[in-house]
TORPA-4810 file (N, C-alpha, C, O; in nm, 3 decimals):
<nodes>
NODE_1_-3.827_-8.325_-2.378_-3.746_-8.294_-2.262_-3.602_-8.338_-2.291_-3.577_-8.454_-2.323_M
NODE_2_-3.511_-8.245_-2.279_-3.371_-8.274_-2.309_-3.299_-8.332_-2.188_-3.351_-8.334_-2.076_S
NODE_3_-3.179_-8.379_-2.213_-3.096_-8.432_-2.105_-3.068_-8.325_-2.001_-3.064_-8.353_-1.881_F
NODE_4_-3.047_-8.203_-2.047_-3.022_-8.090_-1.956_-3.139_-8.071_-1.860_-3.119_-8.051_-1.740_F
NODE_5_-3.260_-8.076_-1.912_-3.378_-8.059_-1.828_-3.390_-8.170_-1.724_-3.431_-8.145_-1.611_D
NODE_6_-3.355_-8.290_-1.763_-3.360_-8.403_-1.670_-3.258_-8.384_-1.558_-3.288_-8.412_-1.441_I
NODE_7_-3.139_-8.337_-1.592_-3.036_-8.315_-1.490_-3.079_-8.204_-1.394_-3.060_-8.217_-1.273_V
NODE_8_-3.137_-8.096_-1.447_-3.185_-7.988_-1.361_-3.296_-8.038_-1.269_-3.296_-8.007_-1.150_V
NODE_9_-3.389_-8.117_-1.322_-3.495_-8.172_-1.238_-3.439_-8.266_-1.131_-3.489_-8.269_-1.019_L
NODE_10_-3.335_-8.343_-1.167_-3.272_-8.429_-1.068_-3.214_-8.348_-0.952_-3.234_-8.382_-0.836_F
NODE_11_-3.143_-8.240_-0.984_-3.085_-8.157_-0.879_-3.193_-8.088_-0.796_-3.179_-8.073_-0.675_F
NODE_12_-3.301_-8.045_-0.860_-3.411_-7.983_-0.786_-3.480_-8.084_-0.694_-3.515_-8.051_-0.580_L
NODE_13_-3.499_-8.207_-0.742_-3.559_-8.310_-0.659_-3.467_-8.345_-0.542_-3.513_-8.364_-0.430_A
NODE_14_-3.338_-8.352_-0.570_-3.241_-8.379_-0.464_-3.244_-8.268_-0.359_-3.235_-8.296_-0.239_N
NODE_15_-3.257_-8.144_-0.403_-3.263_-8.032_-0.309_-3.391_-8.038_-0.227_-3.389_-8.006_-0.108_S
NODE_16_-3.502_-8.077_-0.288_-3.628_-8.088_-0.215_-3.621_-8.196_-0.108_-3.668_-8.177_0.004_A
NODE_17_-3.562_-8.310_-0.142_-3.548_-8.418_-0.044_-3.453_-8.375_0.069_-3.478_-8.405_0.186_V
NODE_18_-3.347_-8.307_0.033_-3.252_-8.259_0.134_-3.317_-8.154_0.224_-3.288_-8.148_0.344_S
NODE_19_-3.404_-8.072_0.167_-3.472_-7.971_0.247_-3.568_-8.035_0.347_-3.586_-7.983_0.458_L
NODE_20_-3.629_-8.146_0.310_-3.713_-8.217_0.407_-3.627_-8.273_0.520_-3.673_-8.283_0.634_T
NODE_21_-3.504_-8.311_0.489_-3.412_-8.359_0.595_-3.376_-8.245_0.689_-3.358_-8.267_0.808_R
NODE_22_-3.365_-8.124_0.637_-3.337_-8.008_0.721_-3.455_-7.984_0.814_-3.435_-7.954_0.932_V
NODE_23_-3.576_-7.996_0.764_-3.695_-7.967_0.844_-3.723_-8.080_0.943_-3.752_-8.054_1.060_I
NODE_24_-3.716_-8.204_0.898_-3.755_-8.318_0.982_-3.638_-8.375_1.062_-3.659_-8.430_1.170_I
NODE_25_-3.518_-8.361_1.012_-3.397_-8.421_1.069_-3.398_-8.443_1.219_-3.415_-8.348_1.295_G
NODE_26_-3.379_-8.566_1.262_-3.383_-8.592_1.406_-3.263_-8.536_1.483_-3.273_-8.513_1.604_P
NODE_27_-3.153_-8.514_1.417_-3.037_-8.462_1.489_-2.982_-8.340_1.417_-3.018_-8.309_1.304_S
NODE_28_-2.894_-8.272_1.487_-2.831_-8.152_1.431_-2.744_-8.188_1.311_-2.740_-8.114_1.213_V
NODE_29_-2.676_-8.299_1.319_-2.589_-8.342_1.210_-2.670_-8.367_1.083_-2.629_-8.329_0.973_V
NODE_30_-2.787_-8.432_1.097_-2.873_-8.455_0.981_-2.916_-8.323_0.919_-2.920_-8.310_0.796_D
NODE_31_-2.949_-8.227_1.001_-2.993_-8.097_0.949_-2.879_-8.024_0.879_-2.901_-7.959_0.777_R
NODE_32_-2.760_-8.033_0.933_-2.646_-7.965_0.870_-2.611_-8.030_0.736_-2.582_-7.959_0.639_M
NODE_33_-2.613_-8.162_0.730_-2.586_-8.230_0.604_-2.694_-8.199_0.502_-2.665_-8.177_0.384_I
NODE_34_-2.819_-8.197_0.546_-2.929_-8.161_0.457_-2.916_-8.020_0.404_-2.943_-7.995_0.286_G
NODE_35_-2.875_-7.927_0.490_-2.856_-7.789_0.446_-2.742_-7.778_0.345_-2.752_-7.705_0.246_L
NODE_36_-2.636_-7.851_0.370_-2.522_-7.850_0.278_-2.560_-7.910_0.142_-2.519_-7.859_0.038_N
NODE_37_-2.638_-8.017_0.143_-2.681_-8.080_0.018_-2.779_-7.990_-0.057_-2.775_-7.983_-0.180_M
NODE_38_-2.867_-7.922_0.015_-2.961_-7.830_-0.049_-2.886_-7.716_-0.116_-2.916_-7.678_-0.229_T
NODE_39_-2.790_-7.661_-0.045_-2.708_-7.553_-0.102_-2.634_-7.601_-0.227_-2.627_-7.528_-0.326_T
NODE_40_-2.578_-7.720_-0.222_-2.505_-7.773_-0.337_-2.597_-7.797_-0.456_-2.559_-7.772_-0.570_A
NODE_41_-2.718_-7.844_-0.430_-2.812_-7.866_-0.539_-2.855_-7.737_-0.607_-2.861_-7.730_-0.730_G
NODE_42_-2.885_-7.637_-0.527_-2.925_-7.508_-0.583_-2.807_-7.446_-0.659_-2.825_-7.386_-0.765_V
NODE_43_-2.688_-7.461_-0.605_-2.569_-7.411_-0.673_-2.551_-7.480_-0.808_-2.519_-7.414_-0.907_L
NODE_44_-2.570_-7.609_-0.813_-2.556_-7.683_-0.939_-2.660_-7.636_-1.041_-2.629_-7.621_-1.159_A
NODE_45_-2.783_-7.612_-0.996_-2.887_-7.564_-1.087_-2.850_-7.426_-1.142_-2.867_-7.400_-1.261_V
NODE_46_-2.800_-7.338_-1.056_-2.760_-7.204_-1.102_-2.648_-7.213_-1.206_-2.652_-7.142_-1.307_L
NODE_47_-2.552_-7.298_-1.183_-2.441_-7.312_-1.278_-2.490_-7.371_-1.410_-2.449_-7.326_-1.517_V
NODE_48_-2.576_-7.471_-1.402_-2.628_-7.531_-1.525_-2.710_-7.433_-1.607_-2.700_-7.429_-1.729_L
NODE_49_-2.792_-7.353_-1.540_-2.871_-7.253_-1.611_-2.780_-7.146_-1.671_-2.804_-7.099_-1.782_I
NODE_50_-2.675_-7.109_-1.599_-2.581_-7.010_-1.652_-2.512_-7.061_-1.778_-2.492_-6.985_-1.873_A
NODE_51_-2.477_-7.188_-1.778_-2.409_-7.245_-1.895_-2.506_-7.257_-2.012_-2.471_-7.226_-2.126_V
NODE_52_-2.628_-7.302_-1.985_-2.724_-7.322_-2.094_-2.766_-7.188_-2.156_-2.773_-7.177_-2.279_K
NODE_53_-2.793_-7.089_-2.073_-2.840_-6.961_-2.126_-2.725_-6.866_-2.159_-2.749_-6.757_-2.211_Q
NODE_54_-2.605_-6.906_-2.131_-2.485_-6.826_-2.155_-2.496_-6.687_-2.092_-2.473_-6.584_-2.156_Q
NODE_55_-2.533_-6.688_-1.963_-2.544_-6.564_-1.885_-2.441_-6.574_-1.773_-2.466_-6.641_-1.673_V
NODE_56_-2.327_-6.508_-1.788_-2.221_-6.524_-1.687_-2.254_-6.463_-1.551_-2.190_-6.497_-1.452_P
NODE_57_-2.353_-6.374_-1.544_-2.385_-6.315_-1.415_-2.442_-6.421_-1.319_-2.429_-6.408_-1.197_V
NODE_58_-2.503_-6.527_-1.373_-2.552_-6.634_-1.287_-2.437_-6.707_-1.217_-2.454_-6.758_-1.106_Y
NODE_59_-2.323_-6.711_-1.280_-2.206_-6.773_-1.216_-2.161_-6.690_-1.096_-2.119_-6.744_-0.994_L
NODE_60_-2.169_-6.558_-1.109_-2.136_-6.471_-0.996_-2.235_-6.491_-0.882_-2.197_-6.497_-0.765_D
NODE_61_-2.362_-6.502_-0.917_-2.466_-6.526_-0.816_-2.442_-6.661_-0.749_-2.457_-6.674_-0.628_V
NODE_62_-2.405_-6.761_-0.827_-2.377_-6.894_-0.772_-2.258_-6.891_-0.677_-2.260_-6.957_-0.573_A
NODE_63_-2.156_-6.815_-0.712_-2.039_-6.803_-0.625_-2.074_-6.737_-0.492_-2.034_-6.785_-0.386_L
NODE_64_-2.148_-6.629_-0.497_-2.190_-6.560_-0.374_-2.282_-6.650_-0.292_-2.271_-6.655_-0.170_V
NODE_65_-2.372_-6.721_-0.360_-2.462_-6.814_-0.291_-2.384_-6.923_-0.219_-2.417_-6.960_-0.106_Y
NODE_66_-2.281_-6.973_-0.283_-2.198_-7.077_-0.222_-2.122_-7.023_-0.102_-2.110_-7.092_0.000_D
NODE_67_-2.071_-6.902_-0.113_-1.999_-6.842_0.001_-2.093_-6.823_0.120_-2.056_-6.853_0.233_I
NODE_68_-2.214_-6.773_0.093_-2.310_-6.755_0.202_-2.352_-6.889_0.263_-2.372_-6.899_0.384_F
NODE_69_-2.364_-6.991_0.180_-2.398_-7.124_0.231_-2.289_-7.178_0.322_-2.317_-7.238_0.425_G
NODE_70_-2.164_-7.156_0.284_-2.052_-7.202_0.366_-2.046_-7.124_0.498_-2.023_-7.183_0.603_F
NODE_71_-2.065_-6.993_0.491_-2.063_-6.911_0.613_-2.179_-6.950_0.704_-2.163_-6.954_0.827_I
NODE_72_-2.294_-6.979_0.646_-2.408_-7.023_0.726_-2.381_-7.155_0.794_-2.418_-7.174_0.910_G
NODE_73_-2.316_-7.245_0.724_-2.282_-7.374_0.784_-2.182_-7.357_0.898_-2.194_-7.423_1.001_L
NODE_74_-2.084_-7.267_0.880_-1.991_-7.239_0.989_-2.061_-7.177_1.110_-2.028_-7.209_1.224_L
NODE_75_-2.156_-7.088_1.084_-2.229_-7.024_1.194_-2.312_-7.126_1.272_-2.317_-7.121_1.395_A
NODE_76_-2.376_-7.217_1.202_-2.455_-7.320_1.270_-2.364_-7.411_1.351_-2.397_-7.447_1.464_I
NODE_77_-2.249_-7.447_1.295_-2.154_-7.531_1.367_-2.105_-7.461_1.493_-2.097_-7.523_1.599_T
NODE_78_-2.071_-7.334_1.483_-2.024_-7.258_1.598_-2.133_-7.248_1.704_-2.106_-7.264_1.823_K
NODE_79_-2.257_-7.223_1.661_-2.368_-7.210_1.756_-2.387_-7.339_1.834_-2.399_-7.337_1.957_Y
NODE_80_-2.391_-7.452_1.764_-2.417_-7.578_1.833_-2.297_-7.626_1.913_-2.314_-7.696_2.013_F
NODE_81_-2.175_-7.591_1.872_-2.059_-7.631_1.952_-2.054_-7.548_2.081_-2.016_-7.601_2.186_S
NODE_82_-2.090_-7.420_2.075_-2.096_-7.339_2.197_-2.209_-7.384_2.289_-2.197_-7.379_2.411_D
NODE_83_-2.318_-7.429_2.229_-2.431_-7.474_2.307_-2.398_-7.603_2.383_-2.441_-7.621_2.497_R
NODE_84_-2.322_-7.692_2.320_-2.283_-7.815_2.386_-2.183_-7.790_2.498_-2.186_-7.860_2.599_E
NODE_85_-2.096_-7.691_2.483_-1.998_-7.660_2.587_-2.064_-7.604_2.711_-2.019_-7.632_2.822_K
NODE_86_-2.170_-7.525_2.694_-2.236_-7.463_2.809_-2.331_-7.560_2.879_-2.369_-7.536_2.993_S
NODE_87_-2.371_-7.668_2.812_-2.466_-7.762_2.872_-2.398_-7.860_2.963_-2.464_-7.946_3.021_A
</nodes>
């Protein structure tokens, strides 16, 4: 097992733990942070695989994935801020 494989496994484990925070998270803030960390971990894995396999299309996929993750985070923030204003 190479150093690269260990780093990829670390990011995957981090994403799995963050995903449990999204599912179990007692508050909205915990879920948003968990979602952001999960997105960052998957993004890191995509970039690392792109570099190791020298496939530049994975970098494009990682960029689009990151943009969608950011837009999703903004949508969740907007939803919960509107929900608090109406309550």
